[in-house]
N, C-alpha and C positions, 0 to 999 in steps of 0.2 A: 250533409254540408257544412260548411264553416261557422265555426259558432261566434257570434259575437261582432261580425263583421259589418260594417253598414257604409262601406264606401261604395259609391255607384261604379261598377267594372264598364258599364257601357251606358252613353246617355246621347239622346239626341234631341235637338232643338229646333222646331219646326221644320223639319225635313221633309224636303220637297224631290221626287226626282220626274223629270218629261222625257219620253223619249222620241225622238224625230222631232224635236221641239221647233216652229219655225215652219213645219211643214204641213200638209193637208191630212196626214196619218198621225199627228202628233196623239201622245197616251200618255193621261196623267197619271204614270203610276204609284206615286205617292204624294200624298197631301197634308204638308203641315204635323207631320208625325212627331208626338212629345212622347220620351220613353225612356224608362230607367231599368236598369237591370243592376242587381246587386251581386257582388262575389259570393259565389256558393249557391247561387239559385239554380234550378233545373226548370225550363221556360219550354213551355211549347207554343208554336206559333201556326194557327190554323186558318183556314180559310177557303173560298170556292178559287178554283184556277184564273188566274190573273187578277187577283186581289193584293197582288204589289208583296207578297211573302219572300220571294227571292229576292226582287230587287232590294228590301229592306234588308236583309243580312249581307249582301253584296257591298252594302255601305260601311260595315264593320271594321272591314281590312281594306277598305279604300281601292277595292275593285271597280267600285262606281263612285264618281263625283257627284256630291249633290247639286241641283239646280238651283236651291233655294234650302238656308237652316245651316245647323251643324252636327255635326258628331265626334263626341269625347269617348276617349278610351283612357281610362286611370287620370280622369283631368285633365287630360291634353286633348286639343282639339287636332284630329289627326290630318285636317287640311290644311291647317298652318304653315307656310314656308318653312317655319323652323323646324315643324316636327321632323323626325326622322322615320318616315312610312314602314322602310323595312323593319325597324325594331316594334313596330306595332303591330306587323305582321306575326311577328314572332308570340305574339302574346296571343293571337287571333286563330286558332287552326279551325281552317272552315273545310270542312269535307261534302264534297259534292253530290248528288245522284251519282250510281254507277263509281264511286272511287276506285274500283278494281281497274278501271280503265287508263287510270295514272299509273298502273304499274307497267314498268319498261326497261328493269335491269333484269340482268341475266339469272342472279339469286338475291333471295329474300332478305338476305344481308345487305347486298348493295341497294337493294331498294329502301330500305327503311334508313340506310345510313345517308341516303342522298342528300337531305335536307340539315342533319348536324355536318355535315361535309362542308356544305356550301356556306354554312355560317361560322366557318373557319377554326370547327375545334379540332383537337389534337386526334392523332389513330387511338389513343386510350380512351379518351373521353367519348368517343364517337362508338365504340365497341362498347362500351358502359351504359349509353345511352340505348343502343340495339338491344342488347340484354335486358334491360328495365321496361321497354317498350315492349319485346317478345313475352315478358313475365305477367306482364298486365294484360294480354290477349291469352294467354293462356297457351303459347307454343313453346316447345322446350330450345333453346338457344343451338347445341349442339346438332340436334336435329333437324332443324329448320333451316341454319344460315345457308349452307350451300344448295337447297333446294332451289328449282326455278319455281317461281310463284305460279309460272302459269302451269303447274301440273296439280294446283291445289283445287280445290271444290269451290263453287262460288261463295258459301260465307267464310272460307277460312282465306280467298283472297281479300273480301273486303276488310278483314281483320288484320292483312298484312298492309293494305291500304292505309287503315287508321293508326296502325302502329309507326307507318312514317310520320306520320302527324304528331303522335305523342311524343316521338325523340327529340322533337324540336320543344318540347315541353311548354306548352302554349297553357296561358292560364284558362283559355275557355276553349270549349268545341261548342262551334257551329255546325249541323249537320242538316242537312237541305235532302229529304225523302231518304233517309240512311237505309231503310229495309225493303228499297223497291226491288222487286226481280227474286227476291230471296223465299225460299221455302220457309213453312211456319217455323219448323225446328232453327233453323238458323236464325231467323229474325228474334225469336226468344233467347236465344243465346247472344247476338249481338246485344239486343236492348239490355239483356242484363250486363253486361261488359260497361254500357254506357252508365247505368245506373252505379256500379262499383266506382267508375272513374269519378263520379262525384263524391261518395258516401266514404270511401277510402284514400281517395289520392286527393280531393277536394276541386276538382276540375267543376268550372262552371259550364252547364249545358243549356243550350240552346238549338232546339229540334224543330226544323219546319216538319211538318206530317200532312198528308191529306186524309190519314188515319187519325178516328178519335179512339178506337181500342188502343192504338200504340201512344200516345198522347196520354191518355187515362194509365197506362202503367209507369210511364215513370215522369211527367210533370206533376211538380207543383202548383205552378202557376201557370194560365192559358192565355194568352195572346188571341184575340179573332179579327183578322183582317178583312175589310169586304171594300171593294172599289177604289185603292190606296190609302184608307183611313183605316183608324183603328175603331174596330165597332165595340168589343168588349175587352177586359182586362181583369179576370177574375183568378180567385183561387180554383184549384182542381175542384175542392167541395162544393164550388157556387157554381160554375162554369154548365155543370150538366141538367141543372136545376131549370136552365134559361131554354125549356125544350121546344118551346113554339120559335123563339128566335134563332136557334139551331137551325130546325127544322128548315124554315124559311130562306135562310143564305144558303139553301141545298146540301148541307151537312148531315150527317149520319150519327145518330147517338150510338156510344158502345154498346155491344150486344147485351151485357148485365143489367145495363139503366133499361134496355128496351124490353126485357123481361120483367123487370119491377113495375113499370107501368103498364103488361098486359095483366100482371098478377093485382095489381090495384084494380084494373076494370073490371077483374072479376070478385072483386068483392073484399078480395085481401088486405087488412091496414098493413102495407109494407112502406118502408122510406124508400120513395122513388129518388132517393139524391144516391143511389148506389152506383157504383162503376166499376168495381174488382169484384172476383171470384170470391173473395171471401165474404164481402159485404154481401153479398146477395144469398150466399149461402148462410150467413146468420139471419138474415131476415126470415128464409125458408125455414129454418127449422125453430124460430121462434115462433111462429105461425103453426107451424106443424105441431109443437108439444102443446099449443093452446088447442 
């Protein structure tokens, strides 16, 4: 995390959005959302299906226009007529579900270079950015550059799709269910890459997920959406103590938290606010030695 940074990278004021407004089928997807995200944070956004998660993040780079309210990126109202929306979108890298579906070039190099090329960079700068992006995701430039992205495994394809976003060097990565469809090993590798992007490269991370397990692995702060509103905004240490609240929304607790509660029910004096393997291991060993 970037130390000593207090600037709000993303800020919304009374943000609302309605689909099919004026029709009998209108849906209030967002209702008066007030939100602040600092540079360097890792934020998880969770909530039941239809709670407004994806609608919210699509406002961050102008893919959706507010029905009411404002969105600020680095202090700029992105829907002000004077704001260069293309410049804003360079700062916000939005990665959709199944980003490998966005791969279309014949080679890995061409796919990753597509964004920087359209930004008008020189060939020398483009190659520099492609190399840097491949290094971040753990692929060798010389071995990968001429390969077809469609010859890769699902996990590797997703890494290349992510590299295409990283090559544009955004300040923030917004990830919408980024591990959907991946096997457990690929999920773990992908989430580790995301953590490194924050810790080593200073990227702000916003991840939408239905999986509390994945949010628990990387997030420092969790925003819970429900029926178009922010139902909770807590630190990762606090959010999983709200068990009844989480269960009432139809969400599931991480497996390690559920294990802690089961042990508590069996009479062991364990801390139920755990959510990682290391934490539950410490609690079990503490009781075992007793």
